C-alpha positions, 0 to 999 in steps of 0.5 A, spaced: 194 552 165 188 555 167 189 556 175 196 559 173 193 564 169 189 566 175 194 567 180 198 571 175 192 575 175 191 576 182 198 578 183 198 583 178 193 587 180 195 586 187 202 589 185 198 594 181 194 597 187 200 597 191 204 601 187 199 605 186 198 607 193 206 608 194 206 613 189 201 616 192 205 616 199 211 618 195 208 624 192 204 626 199 211 626 203 214 629 198 210 635 197 210 636 205 218 636 205 218 639 198 226 639 197 230 639 192 238 636 191 242 642 188 249 638 185 251 643 182 259 645 185 256 653 186 250 651 189 246 656 184 240 652 184 240 653 192 238 660 196 244 662 201 244 663 207 246 672 206 240 672 202 236 669 208 240 675 212 237 680 207 231 677 206 230 678 214 231 686 213 224 687 210 218 690 215 213 689 209 211 684 203 214 684 197 211 682 191 214 678 185 211 678 179 213 673 174 210 675 166 211 670 162 208 667 155 205 660 156 208 658 149 216 659 149 222 659 144 226 653 143 231 652 149 227 656 153 222 651 154 223 649 161 224 656 163 218 658 166 217 651 170 224 651 172 223 659 175 216 658 178 219 653 182 225 657 183 220 663 186 217 658 190 223 656 194 225 663 194 218 664 197 220 659 203 227 662 204 223 669 206 218 665 211 225 662 214 227 669 214 221 672 217 219 675 211 213 675 206 214 675 199 208 673 194 210 670 188 205 672 182 206 669 175 201 674 170 200 671 163 202 678 159 196 675 153 191 675 158 192 682 161 192 684 153 186 680 152 182 682 157 184 690 156 182 689 148 175 686 151 174 692 155 176 696 150 171 693 145 165 693 150 166 700 152 166 702 144 173 705 144 176 700 138 179 705 133 180 702 125 188 700 125 191 705 122 197 702 118 201 709 118 201 709 125 204 702 126 209 704 120 212 710 124 212 706 131 206 707 134 200 703 136 195 701 130 191 696 136 189 696 142 192 690 142 199 695 140 197 700 145 197 694 151 204 692 149 207 698 149 204 701 156 208 693 159 214 696 155 214 702 159 213 698 165 219 694 164 215 688 161 217 689 153 215 683 147 222 679 146 222 674 140 225 667 139 226 662 134 223 655 135 224 650 130 218 647 126 218 641 121 218 645 115 223 650 118 225 656 123 219 660 126 219 667 130 216 666 136 214 673 140 214 672 147 214 676 154 218 673 160 220 679 165 220 679 172 217 686 176 218 687 184 214 691 188 214 694 195 210 699 199 209 705 194 217 705 192 218 705 184 218 698 182 224 695 180 226 689 174 229 685 170 226 686 163 229 680 159 229 673 164 232 667 160 236 663 165 237 662 172 244 663 172 245 669 177 237 669 178 239 670 185 243 676 185 239 680 181 233 678 185 237 680 192 240 686 189 234 688 187 230 688 194 236 690 198 235 697 194 227 697 195 229 696 202 232 703 202 230 708 204 235 714 201 239 712 196 246 710 198 252 715 198 258 713 193 264 719 194 267 719 187 275 722 187 278 724 180 285 725 180 284 730 173 278 733 173 281 738 168 282 731 163 275 732 159 272 729 153 270 734 147 269 729 141 264 723 140 267 716 138 266 718 131 270 724 131 265 729 131 264 735 136 261 735 143 256 740 145 261 741 151 266 737 154 265 731 159 269 728 164 272 721 162 268 718 168 261 722 167 257 716 163 259 711 168 257 715 173 250 717 170 250 710 170 250 710 177 246 715 179 239 712 177 241 707 184 246 711 188 246 718 189 254 720 187 258 725 190 264 728 186 269 730 191 276 734 190 279 732 197 281 737 199 279 742 205 272 744 203 271 737 199 272 731 204 270 725 204 262 725 206 260 721 212 255 717 210 259 715 203 258 707 203 264 707 198 270 711 196 272 711 189 279 713 186 280 714 179 286 716 175 290 717 181 295 722 179 301 727 185 296 725 191 299 729 196 301 726 203 293 730 206 289 727 201 293 719 202 292 721 209 284 722 209 283 716 204 287 711 209 282 713 214 276 712 210 279 706 208 281 704 216 274 706 219 272 701 215 268 704 208 271 700 202 274 703 196 276 702 190 282 704 186 283 704 179 290 706 178 296 706 173 302 709 171 300 711 165 294 713 161 292 712 154 288 715 149 284 712 144 282 717 140 287 722 139 292 717 136 294 713 141 297 718 146 300 716 153 300 720 159 304 718 165 302 718 172 304 718 178 298 716 183 303 717 190 299 711 194 306 707 194 307 710 202 300 707 203 300 701 199 307 698 201 305 696 208 299 693 206 303 689 201 301 691 195 303 697 190 304 698 182 310 697 179 312 705 176 313 707 169 311 700 166 306 697 161 303 690 160 302 688 154 299 681 150 297 678 144 291 675 148 289 683 148 282 687 146 281 690 139 281 697 135 278 699 129 283 702 125 280 707 118 282 703 112 281 706 104 278 701 101 276 699 094 273 706 090 276 710 095 271 707 101 273 708 108 273 701 112 273 700 120 277 695 121 278 691 128 285 689 129 289 687 136 292 691 140 296 689 145 297 694 150 289 693 152 291 686 154 285 681 156 283 676 161 279 671 161 279 662 164 283 661 169 286 668 169 280 670 172 280 667 180 274 663 180 273 663 187 272 670 188 265 673 188 268 679 185 270 675 178 266 669 178 262 669 173 265 673 168 267 671 162 273 676 160 276 683 161 280 688 158 285 692 162 287 699 158 294 701 158 295 697 165 301 697 170 303 691 173 300 690 181 306 688 185 303 683 191 308 682 197 305 675 200 309 676 206 309 683 209 301 682 207 301 676 212 305 680 217 300 686 216 294 681 218 292 683 210 289 677 206 291 679 199 288 676 192 289 677 185 283 676 181 286 677 174 292 675 172 295 676 164 297 670 160 304 667 161 306 670 155 305 677 157 312 683 157 312 689 160 316 695 156 318 702 159 313 707 159 313 711 152 309 718 150 306 714 144 305 706 142 312 704 140 313 697 136 317 694 143 309 694 146 306 691 140 312 686 138 312 680 143 320 680 146 324 674 143 327 672 149 321 668 154 325 670 160 322 677 159 315 674 157 310 672 165 304 672 167 302 679 171 297 681 176 292 686 173 287 687 179 286 684 186 283 684 192 285 686 199 282 685 205 282 685 212 284 691 219 289 696 214 295 699 218 297 706 218 303 709 214 302 715 218 306 714 226 301 717 232 303 723 235 306 726 228 303 732 225 297 731 221 299 733 213 297 740 211 293 741 206 298 745 202 304 741 200 309 747 200 308 747 208 310 740 209 317 741 205 318 746 211 316 743 216 309 743 216 305 747 220 306 749 227 299 748 230 298 743 226 293 736 229 296 730 231 295 723 228 290 720 233 289 712 234 283 709 232 280 703 231 282 699 226 275 696 223 275 690 217 275 693 211 276 692 203 280 695 197 279 693 190 285 695 186 285 695 178 292 697 175 288 700 169 286 708 170 283 707 164 278 701 164 272 705 167 273 711 162 268 712 155 273 711 151 275 704 153 268 702 156 265 704 148 271 699 146 269 694 151 262 693 154 264 687 158 267 691 162 261 695 164 257 689 167 264 687 171 265 695 174 257 695 175 257 690 179 263 690 184 261 697 185 253 694 187 257 689 192 261 693 196 256 699 196 250 695 198 251 690 202 257 686 204 253 679 202 252 681 196 259 679 193 258 672 196 251 672 192 254 674 186 260 670 186 254 664 184 255 663 177 255 657 174 260 657 169 264 652 165 270 650 168 276 653 163 282 648 162 289 650 164 294 652 160 298 646 157 305 646 153 307 643 146 309 635 149 302 635 152 298 637 146 301 632 142 301 627 147 293 628 147 293 628 140 297 621 138 294 618 144 287 619 141 290 617 133 295 610 136 294 610 143 286 608 144 285 603 138 291 600 141 288 599 148 281 597 145 285 592 141 289 589 147 282 590 151 279 585 145 285 580 146 284 579 153 277 578 153 278 573 146 283 570 150 279 568 157 273 566 152 277 561 149 280 558 155 273 558 159 271 554 152 276 549 153 275 548 160 267 548 160 268 543 153 273 538 158 269 538 163 263 536 159 266 531 155 267 528 161 261 526 163 258 523 157 258 516 158 261 511 153 257 505 151 258 499 154 263 502 159 261 502 167 260 507 171 265 505 175 270 506 170 268 513 169 269 515 176 276 512 176 278 515 170 275 522 172 279 520 179 285 519 175 285 526 170 284 530 176 290 527 180 294 527 174 292 535 174 
């Protein structure tokens, strides 16, 4: 017994030594190769090749500072570790592309503590001022440093952590700052998830790499239509354009140049993107300039519909005539005229209602003429809509896609946003009608409608080579044009992209104020088209739960009753089969066991003979 214990102890000691050696070797090999396995369908934890293309353009090192607290709230406990690992992989991807990225992980608490110590050693520590804190100012050196960090894009955040005796509010920092040369730093003030982090980093690095802001050409079809009052009904100091708030949001990153698309106000040659907002009665010459701009390889965003609505003046409707069909139809796309799409899956508006004691209350109500798109209605494979949870299209017109014409022209057209299958269309009217609000009883009038699409390819011209270039004066076109007008020349068609949105109001201030989910989509699409073509692919790497397809009532009933009765019956059947198998096995084992029990006074040869006879009888 003692000898066996010694042998067991020796074998256990040798096994422990071998296991320790293997662990050391495996860790050494893993550190050398340092690879991770990304099992997500979108590859959100893997640096894409497009990122390497953009990082390879950086001639000098880029510094990424990750300002993060040691203690994070519940739900974010792994954020620090995961982000540091991701930034390390980002750093390796930059090295593979031939550029240098320096990653610094900084604890703001230590920076604040060091600042306070320096102040104390210099004798510059005034007494805490409660009144200063009450007025929102710094009440201590630590508060002064926190405000300084906030101005640099590193604000102090608050989260909740679950404790044994309840919930605790935890202040913390989690921000990313990117620095390049002596240019103004770019930052992510609030970083709480890895989803979309690659795009957030690369888009800011792409901006840092630019020596000057990209130029955006903005053409508005109705520049004289102004906003005169705010959302609360109060008059504005001076009228502003409906699209001015969106343009102001873009001016931090782009050089936005508004154009009239006249002979004196043309599309700038340096423009990276052409935005056409609410086109109305576009002239042949303007259409000629727009076509040439797109065919030269410059992408375009077109916000066009055949009606525009007002949300602050009794929901009045204004008819529009974009005048772009002659260009769109040869590309296999068009805007259905004089029709407005409605849906019960829609955005809401606030109506004022008299409440108790005469108190006026603002109550949200569904507004069907602003259909919403979510789930399977958004193309999850496109970089423009992947990761977008929902969109609202105020007063939209349905878009038409002719796949045969587009295929013949070499244009690739994809629907990005499609309404639900119960959406309906109604003719234009000067005001919102009951037909626009109430769905038709006949299900044949309800069907999904395309509200946004992307067209890609080398776009053909609708102007024949050798014909006269249209005049800037539309009246001359009715008399045959100018006698000495230049002729349309052939040009090399370059690949381009056109993002067509069937709502002229989607980017207006009144609708953006109501439906803030549209802001990120519009700004992201503009960045993806204007900064770098690879950004659109990177932007699409966002992981969202897959939406279920639309189901019928019979399918839903089948699932419900299947869960109630089908699954229990199936479990009972499985239990019956298992029980029957066990009983059969028991009987078989019992019969074999009984054959092997020798009867008293019976010779072994008699037993063998009986067994052989039973085997033959079987």
